[in-house]
C-alpha positions as semicolon CSV with decimal commas, in nm:
position;residue;x (nm);y (nm);z (nm)
1;M;-10,616;9,251;-3,601
2;T;-10,744;8,957;-3,805
3;D;-10,653;8,962;-4,172
4;S;-10,949;8,980;-4,408
5;V;-11,028;8,997;-4,778
6;A;-11,031;9,365;-4,871
7;F;-10,966;9,614;-5,146
8;P;-10,665;9,852;-5,146
9;E;-10,689;10,149;-4,911
10;G;-10,888;10,428;-5,069
11;Q;-11,053;10,197;-5,322
12;T;-11,417;10,093;-5,318
13;G;-11,607;9,835;-5,516
14;S;-11,747;10,117;-5,729
15;S;-11,406;10,273;-5,803
16;L;-11,256;9,933;-5,886
17;F;-11,550;9,861;-6,114
18;R;-11,485;10,184;-6,302
19;S;-11,112;10,123;-6,328
20;A;-11,175;9,772;-6,464
21;L;-11,410;9,905;-6,731
22;A;-11,176;10,191;-6,821
23;S;-10,883;9,951;-6,846
24;A;-11,081;9,724;-7,080
25;V;-11,177;10,017;-7,303
26;D;-10,811;10,119;-7,328
27;A;-10,690;9,763;-7,393
28;H;-10,951;9,684;-7,661
29;P;-11,008;10,008;-7,856
30;T;-11,161;9,841;-8,161
31;A;-11,440;9,694;-7,951
32;F;-11,525;10,020;-7,775
33;D;-11,448;10,288;-8,034
34;G;-11,629;10,608;-7,940
35;L;-11,741;10,484;-7,596
36;T;-11,621;10,715;-7,318
37;V;-11,607;10,592;-6,959
38;P;-11,817;10,813;-6,726
39;A;-11,634;11,041;-6,483
40;V;-11,548;10,922;-6,134
41;G;-11,766;10,932;-5,825
42;A;-12,133;11,025;-5,837
43;A;-12,122;11,083;-6,212
44;F;-12,013;10,723;-6,268
45;K;-12,290;10,586;-6,048
46;R;-12,555;10,793;-6,229
47;A;-12,438;10,697;-6,576
48;L;-12,354;10,332;-6,503
49;P;-12,700;10,166;-6,554
50;E;-12,725;10,281;-6,916
51;W;-12,353;10,289;-6,995
52;I;-12,283;9,930;-6,888
53;V;-12,554;9,807;-7,125
54;Q;-12,381;9,980;-7,417
55;F;-12,045;9,844;-7,303
56;E;-12,174;9,486;-7,274
57;A;-12,349;9,497;-7,612
58;R;-12,020;9,593;-7,778
59;R;-11,820;9,336;-7,585
60;A;-12,064;9,052;-7,649
61;A;-12,075;9,126;-8,023
62;H;-11,697;9,153;-8,065
63;D;-11,460;8,875;-8,167
64;E;-11,248;8,963;-7,860
65;R;-11,540;8,884;-7,632
66;V;-11,356;8,627;-7,419
67;A;-11,034;8,828;-7,403
68;I;-11,228;9,127;-7,268
69;A;-11,406;8,908;-7,013
70;R;-11,069;8,771;-6,903
71;H;-10,928;9,123;-6,874
72;L;-11,219;9,240;-6,657
73;A;-11,205;8,935;-6,431
74;D;-10,830;8,959;-6,384
75;H;-10,838;9,333;-6,312
76;L;-11,036;9,287;-5,992
77;A;-10,866;8,962;-5,890
78;Q;-10,524;9,127;-5,907
79;R;-10,639;9,408;-5,678
80;T;-10,803;9,200;-5,408
81;L;-10,601;9,180;-5,088
82;F;-10,581;8,959;-4,782
83;G;-10,436;9,171;-4,508
84;E;-10,153;9,364;-4,676
85;Q;-10,072;9,117;-4,955
86;P;-10,254;9,009;-5,270
87;L;-10,517;8,748;-5,194
88;A;-10,377;8,510;-5,456
89;T;-10,034;8,531;-5,291
90;A;-10,184;8,469;-4,946
91;L;-10,353;8,153;-5,072
92;E;-10,024;8,023;-5,216
93;A;-9,868;8,010;-4,868
94;P;-9,880;7,665;-4,703
95;T;-10,184;7,637;-4,477
96;E;-10,285;7,328;-4,287
97;A;-10,637;7,212;-4,361
98;P;-10,840;7,156;-4,043
99;A;-10,947;6,806;-3,944
100;L;-11,305;6,798;-4,067
101;Q;-11,599;6,680;-3,863
102;T;-11,865;6,473;-4,035
103;I;-12,242;6,458;-3,996
104;A;-12,376;6,146;-4,167
105;G;-12,734;6,141;-4,287
106;T;-12,954;5,843;-4,209
107;A;-13,232;5,880;-4,468
108;A;-13,267;5,664;-4,777
109;V;-13,075;5,795;-5,076
110;G;-13,281;5,988;-5,331
111;W;-13,405;6,340;-5,398
112;V;-13,750;6,383;-5,550
113;P;-13,781;6,746;-5,668
114;R;-14,111;6,914;-5,598
115;I;-14,239;7,260;-5,696
116;T;-14,568;7,431;-5,622
117;W;-14,644;7,686;-5,894
118;Q;-14,964;7,889;-5,919
119;G;-15,163;7,644;-5,710
120;R;-15,040;7,322;-5,869
121;T;-14,767;7,095;-5,733
122;Y;-14,528;6,932;-5,979
123;E;-14,322;6,637;-5,863
124;G;-14,045;6,437;-6,030
125;A;-14,085;6,393;-6,405
126;D;-14,411;6,591;-6,394
127;I;-14,191;6,902;-6,368
128;G;-14,162;6,869;-6,746
129;H;-14,515;7,009;-6,770
130;L;-14,408;7,311;-6,563
131;V;-14,118;7,366;-6,802
132;D;-14,372;7,372;-7,086
133;R;-14,577;7,635;-6,900
134;L;-14,274;7,851;-6,831
135;Q;-14,165;7,835;-7,194
136;Q;-14,514;7,910;-7,325
137;T;-14,524;8,225;-7,112
138;C;-14,165;8,317;-7,211
139;Q;-14,021;8,305;-6,862
140;L;-13,708;8,116;-6,964
141;T;-13,481;8,086;-7,263
142;E;-13,480;7,795;-7,506
143;A;-13,140;7,693;-7,367
144;A;-13,282;7,676;-7,014
145;A;-13,586;7,476;-7,133
146;T;-13,358;7,231;-7,314
147;A;-13,142;7,187;-7,003
148;L;-13,442;7,130;-6,777
149;R;-13,599;6,880;-7,017
150;W;-13,275;6,682;-7,031
151;T;-13,275;6,654;-6,652
152;V;-13,644;6,565;-6,641
153;D;-13,613;6,299;-6,913
154;T;-13,280;6,155;-6,798
155;L;-13,286;6,172;-6,419
156;L;-13,636;6,224;-6,283
157;G;-13,790;5,889;-6,369
158;E;-13,670;5,790;-6,022
159;P;-13,528;5,973;-5,718
160;V;-13,202;6,151;-5,803
161;D;-12,899;5,960;-5,673
162;L;-12,570;6,149;-5,641
163;S;-12,390;5,893;-5,428
164;G;-12,019;5,917;-5,494
165;H;-12,032;6,282;-5,601
166;R;-11,840;6,532;-5,388
167;F;-11,917;6,902;-5,356
168;A;-11,765;7,199;-5,177
169;I;-12,043;7,455;-5,130
170;L;-11,921;7,803;-5,036
171;G;-12,229;7,962;-4,885
172;A;-12,385;7,625;-4,806
173;A;-12,676;7,775;-4,609
174;A;-12,761;8,044;-4,867
175;E;-13,128;8,062;-4,960
176;L;-13,065;7,955;-5,320
177;A;-12,782;7,707;-5,262
178;P;-12,862;7,348;-5,372
179;T;-12,716;7,198;-5,053
180;P;-13,028;7,026;-4,909
181;Y;-13,104;6,858;-5,242
182;L;-12,746;6,739;-5,292
183;L;-12,751;6,588;-4,943
184;A;-13,090;6,424;-5,001
185;A;-12,944;6,268;-5,315
186;G;-12,659;6,113;-5,114
187;A;-12,371;6,347;-5,207
188;Q;-12,083;6,440;-4,981
189;V;-12,069;6,815;-4,909
190;L;-11,796;7,035;-4,764
191;W;-11,999;7,296;-4,575
192;V;-11,856;7,650;-4,577
193;D;-12,090;7,900;-4,415
194;R;-12,126;8,121;-4,109
195;Q;-12,438;7,922;-4,023
196;T;-12,337;7,598;-3,855
197;P;-12,461;7,268;-4,002
198;E;-12,487;7,110;-3,657
199;L;-12,858;7,195;-3,642
200;L;-12,928;6,977;-3,946
201;D;-13,150;6,677;-3,887
202;P;-12,959;6,364;-4,009
203;S;-13,288;6,184;-4,069
204;A;-13,369;6,442;-4,339
205;F;-13,081;6,359;-4,572
206;A;-12,872;6,069;-4,698
207;G;-12,531;6,221;-4,772
208;Q;-12,250;6,345;-4,553
209;V;-12,171;6,697;-4,434
210;H;-11,805;6,776;-4,369
211;H;-11,738;7,093;-4,172
212;H;-11,516;7,275;-3,924
213;A;-11,559;7,591;-3,719
214;S;-11,257;7,750;-3,891
215;L;-11,438;7,738;-4,226
216;A;-11,721;7,973;-4,132
217;D;-11,618;8,315;-4,265
218;L;-11,506;8,334;-4,627
219;L;-11,354;8,678;-4,575
220;T;-11,130;8,590;-4,278
221;D;-11,097;8,210;-4,305
222;T;-11,004;8,220;-4,674
223;P;-10,667;8,039;-4,645
224;A;-10,823;7,756;-4,439
225;V;-11,110;7,727;-4,686
226;A;-10,865;7,709;-4,977
227;A;-10,658;7,445;-4,795
228;S;-10,965;7,229;-4,727
229;V;-11,092;7,263;-5,084
230;G;-10,744;7,181;-5,214
231;Q;-10,717;6,872;-4,997
232;L;-11,053;6,740;-5,117
233;A;-10,973;6,819;-5,482
234;A;-10,649;6,622;-5,451
235;E;-10,846;6,316;-5,340
236;G;-11,069;6,303;-5,650
237;P;-11,322;6,495;-5,864
238;L;-11,475;6,784;-5,671
239;H;-11,763;7,013;-5,772
240;L;-11,745;7,370;-5,641
241;G;-12,056;7,576;-5,569
242;L;-12,014;7,952;-5,521
243;Y;-12,330;8,073;-5,348
244;A;-12,222;8,297;-5,057
245;Y;-12,392;8,635;-5,043
246;A;-12,418;8,918;-4,792
247;P;-12,575;9,251;-4,894
248;G;-12,440;9,596;-4,822
249;R;-12,105;9,771;-4,781
250;G;-11,955;9,593;-5,080
251;R;-11,958;9,255;-4,911
252;E;-12,120;9,083;-5,208
253;L;-11,824;9,184;-5,426
254;L;-11,567;9,086;-5,162
255;L;-11,733;8,747;-5,117
256;T;-11,743;8,667;-5,487
257;A;-11,380;8,776;-5,520
258;A;-11,287;8,548;-5,228
259;M;-11,476;8,249;-5,372
260;N;-11,313;8,300;-5,712
261;A;-10,969;8,316;-5,554
262;V;-11,031;7,987;-5,371
263;T;-11,150;7,830;-5,696
264;A;-10,836;7,948;-5,875
265;T;-10,620;7,736;-5,641
266;V;-10,760;7,400;-5,761
267;Q;-10,869;7,217;-6,075
268;P;-11,233;7,132;-5,996
269;A;-11,458;6,902;-6,193
270;S;-11,709;7,184;-6,214
271;V;-11,787;7,531;-6,082
272;A;-12,142;7,657;-6,027
273;M;-12,280;8,003;-5,956
274;L;-12,605;8,194;-6,012
275;V;-12,632;8,523;-6,200
276;S;-12,898;8,786;-6,136
277;P;-13,142;8,873;-6,419
278;T;-13,071;9,240;-6,342
279;T;-12,721;9,193;-6,489
280;P;-12,696;9,327;-6,848
281;G;-12,716;8,996;-7,029
282;E;-12,796;8,885;-7,380
283;V;-13,163;8,876;-7,481
284;Q;-13,217;8,559;-7,682
285;A;-13,400;8,574;-8,016
286;S;-13,711;8,400;-7,879
287;C;-13,728;8,650;-7,592
288;R;-13,698;8,941;-7,838
289;A;-13,987;8,799;-8,039
290;D;-14,197;8,770;-7,724
291;L;-14,101;9,124;-7,625
292;A;-14,234;9,254;-7,956
293;T;-14,556;9,057;-7,910
294;R;-14,604;9,182;-7,555
295;R;-14,534;9,542;-7,658
296;G;-14,793;9,519;-7,934
297;A;-15,048;9,387;-7,687
298;S;-14,967;9,640;-7,411
299;P;-15,276;9,786;-7,245
300;L;-15,356;10,149;-7,323
301;W;-15,237;10,273;-6,984
302;Q;-14,890;10,126;-7,042
303;S;-14,870;10,271;-7,392
304;A;-14,972;10,609;-7,254
305;L;-14,701;10,596;-6,987
306;A;-14,451;10,501;-7,257
307;K;-14,551;10,803;-7,468
308;V;-14,478;11,045;-7,184
309;G;-14,153;10,869;-7,092
310;V;-14,258;10,718;-6,760
311;L;-14,203;10,375;-6,913
312;R;-13,889;10,383;-7,127
313;E;-13,804;10,204;-7,450
314;P;-13,625;10,018;-7,598
315;A;-13,577;9,745;-7,341
316;F;-13,249;9,628;-7,492
317;E;-12,941;9,764;-7,669
318;S;-12,858;9,611;-8,008
319;Q;-12,514;9,560;-8,159
320;G;-12,515;9,345;-8,471
321;D;-12,701;9,024;-8,390
322;V;-12,656;9,079;-8,017
323;A;-12,914;9,243;-7,791
324;V;-12,841;9,320;-7,425
325;S;-13,115;9,382;-7,170
326;R;-13,163;9,717;-7,001
327;A;-13,238;9,542;-6,675
328;V;-13,001;9,711;-6,429
329;V;-13,173;9,825;-6,108
330;P;-12,980;10,127;-5,970
331;L;-13,123;10,074;-5,621
332;Q;-12,910;9,759;-5,592
333;G;-12,595;9,971;-5,620
334;P;-12,278;9,959;-5,832
335;T;-12,094;9,707;-5,614
336;Y;-12,381;9,460;-5,645
337;L;-12,369;9,506;-6,021
338;A;-11,990;9,465;-6,013
339;A;-12,026;9,136;-5,824
340;Q;-12,274;9,004;-6,078
341;Y;-12,099;9,135;-6,387
342;L;-11,725;9,121;-6,308
343;T;-11,690;8,834;-6,064
344;K;-11,967;8,611;-6,197
345;M;-12,062;8,671;-6,560
346;M;-11,716;8,773;-6,686
347;V;-11,544;8,508;-6,476
348;A;-11,781;8,239;-6,606
349;E;-11,712;8,333;-6,968
350;A;-11,337;8,335;-6,914
351;W;-11,332;8,012;-6,713
352;C;-11,544;7,816;-6,960
353;V;-11,257;7,867;-7,208
354;D;-10,952;7,879;-6,980
355;R;-11,040;7,611;-6,724
356;A;-11,146;7,326;-6,952
357;P;-11,220;7,044;-6,894
358;A;-11,391;7,187;-6,582
359;R;-11,760;7,247;-6,645
360;I;-11,883;7,596;-6,566
361;S;-12,248;7,648;-6,469
362;A;-12,355;8,014;-6,458
363;N;-12,730;8,008;-6,493
364;V;-12,949;8,315;-6,462
365;A;-13,215;8,287;-6,192
366;G;-13,536;8,487;-6,195
367;I;-13,614;8,767;-5,951
368;T;-13,666;8,581;-5,625
369;H;-13,826;8,699;-5,302
370;T;-13,520;8,635;-5,086
371;K;-13,441;8,807;-4,756
372;S;-13,198;9,038;-4,937
373;L;-13,489;9,193;-5,133
374;E;-13,702;9,299;-4,837
375;H;-13,677;9,665;-4,938
376;P;-14,032;9,811;-4,946
377;L;-13,988;9,934;-5,306
378;F;-13,909;9,579;-5,416
379;L;-14,194;9,434;-5,209
380;A;-14,439;9,674;-5,368
381;G;-14,288;9,606;-5,710
382;F;-14,334;9,233;-5,661
383;L;-14,708;9,289;-5,615
384;G;-14,739;9,491;-5,934
385;A;-14,492;9,299;-6,151
386;P;-14,749;9,054;-6,301
387;A;-14,915;9,349;-6,475
388;F;-14,603;9,359;-6,694
389;G;-14,575;8,983;-6,740
390;I;-14,294;8,953;-6,485
391;Q;-14,307;8,669;-6,234
392;V;-14,138;8,683;-5,895
393;F;-14,026;8,344;-5,769
394;E;-14,024;8,209;-5,416
395;P;-13,682;8,082;-5,299
396;E;-13,782;7,716;-5,311
397;Q;-13,906;7,748;-5,668
398;T;-13,583;7,907;-5,784
399;R;-13,369;7,663;-5,589
400;V;-13,536;7,355;-5,737
401;L;-13,525;7,483;-6,095
402;T;-13,165;7,601;-6,079
403;T;-13,055;7,274;-5,915
404;L;-13,215;7,083;-6,203
405;M;-13,023;7,300;-6,450
406;L;-12,706;7,247;-6,248
407;L;-12,742;6,870;-6,280
408;H;-12,766;6,913;-6,657
409;D;-12,451;7,127;-6,660
410;L;-12,257;6,871;-6,455
411;L;-12,373;6,553;-6,628
412;A;-12,507;6,612;-6,980
413;D;-12,314;6,592;-7,305
414;T;-12,521;6,892;-7,417
415;A;-12,398;7,112;-7,131
416;P;-12,249;7,454;-7,218
417;C;-11,898;7,347;-7,117
418;S;-11,905;6,979;-7,211
419;A;-11,633;6,828;-7,430
420;T;-11,862;6,863;-7,733
421;A;-11,935;7,233;-7,677
422;P;-11,798;7,487;-7,927
423;A;-11,476;7,668;-7,843
424;D;-11,401;8,019;-7,721
425;E;-11,667;8,281;-7,813
426;G;-11,930;8,017;-7,893
427;R;-11,872;7,845;-7,562
428;A;-11,877;8,175;-7,373
429;R;-12,204;8,274;-7,534
430;R;-12,361;7,940;-7,440
431;V;-12,250;7,944;-7,076
432;V;-12,468;8,246;-6,995
433;A;-12,761;8,154;-7,221
434;Q;-12,948;7,931;-6,973
435;S;-13,181;8,178;-6,807
436;I;-13,499;8,141;-6,603
437;H;-13,563;8,516;-6,608
438;G;-13,933;8,513;-6,522
439;G;-14,018;8,754;-6,803
440;V;-13,750;9,013;-6,717
441;R;-13,566;8,967;-7,047
442;S;-13,881;8,972;-7,255
443;A;-14,040;9,270;-7,078
444;P;-14,125;9,551;-7,324
445;F;-13,988;9,840;-7,114
446;V;-13,666;9,927;-6,931
447;L;-13,675;9,729;-6,606
448;D;-13,602;10,006;-6,354
449;N;-13,894;10,219;-6,476
450;T;-14,112;9,909;-6,493
451;I;-14,033;9,826;-6,129
452;R;-14,122;10,180;-6,018
453;V;-14,458;10,175;-6,194
454;A;-14,519;9,823;-6,066
455;A;-14,438;9,950;-5,716
456;L;-14,712;10,213;-5,745
457;L;-14,955;9,938;-5,839
458;G;-14,833;9,736;-5,542
459;L;-14,867;10,028;-5,301
460;A;-15,228;10,069;-5,410
461;R;-15,285;9,707;-5,313
462;R;-15,088;9,728;-4,988
463;P;-15,075;10,089;-4,862
464;G;-14,887;9,987;-4,548
465;L;-14,571;9,951;-4,756
466;L;-14,579;10,326;-4,824
467;V;-14,500;10,398;-4,458
468;K;-14,199;10,168;-4,473
469;L;-14,086;10,327;-4,799
470;V;-14,111;10,682;-4,662
471;T;-13,933;10,596;-4,336
472;G;-13,658;10,406;-4,520
């Protein structure tokens, strides 16, 4: 039987999530005084969406913020196996890196970003006007707007040229991975994905794709992936992109754990990942102000639904000067939340302190109509979301915007993890502040209830989705 990344026998992503949270509460009693971890099993799953918001508000406001993030990240990493041994131990064993094959692009070097948004196409430096629109409608944080404007002003006066830059993209074919843009800009890319790159058209890009058939499955080929990444990192600065995703059966948590373990074996120049807006994250002051404005201007039907409890308030949990969004969507499941919270958000905060001078990019991307969100409730919710000021992005829109923020994080002196960034808690707070949330974190009501009401609006517009919803 082939060895694979797995959790200990009898443990699930949900049970490991609970044990990590319980361990953190025990280890940091001053931060979580009076907060009791929900009981195991179904009780934990029911209580988790609200409880995790309270937990995160206390953690984010505490002076042990980074230590708690480190504790949570380490808890899961130490319990992730490869076969019958710890994954970290398995990756320490000598493994020969495969001889990589190369696909060389033949196009001229240069990526010109292009986004079509609400009927208008923005290209190159003109994307600055789109940033203005997104900020005016409170769909992104000030930190995200600042990052995007830096990229627009510094890089987009001409096609983006990344010649000489080297990337290892784990999940290279993922819908939101920046791979095609990096290749268009002339970068070299180690391709790790179950989808083969051999179907790529060399005339469509300028860089080089390095790949091998033994680097396809992150859960079974983990040692070979780590060996290849290590070999490339030894040859010079290497940027790591962690974008692999596969929904269901806890695979999203296993994949993020595997990617993190590979990353832990090297000293990269940077590490990039994307965080879901349905993770309980900090609501910036400008978003809170917009939330208050939007609540005051809510139509009568929304106010009436709020009075009877169909739409719930408040939309965030406050702890001192910190506010954390009540944006968890229970339908996505506890292991999805664990992947976003433990193995992305907590890891990013810990790494931005512990892995300096590596730059950590952990930007929040808006709700995006990817293949993983083809559930009929989500599809109906997408149709009704604009009634609440929430925008749903198409994959190409999200991918362009997050790639532009990534370039800022890799290259700018103003990046969250640059040499001039503040230390420890200040750095950790900055690394998760760049968010293109599409209105999620300035919505006036709890997101799960908002989605359900939005879904009813969507079903009225497209009744055929009701059949799919009823039949599962």
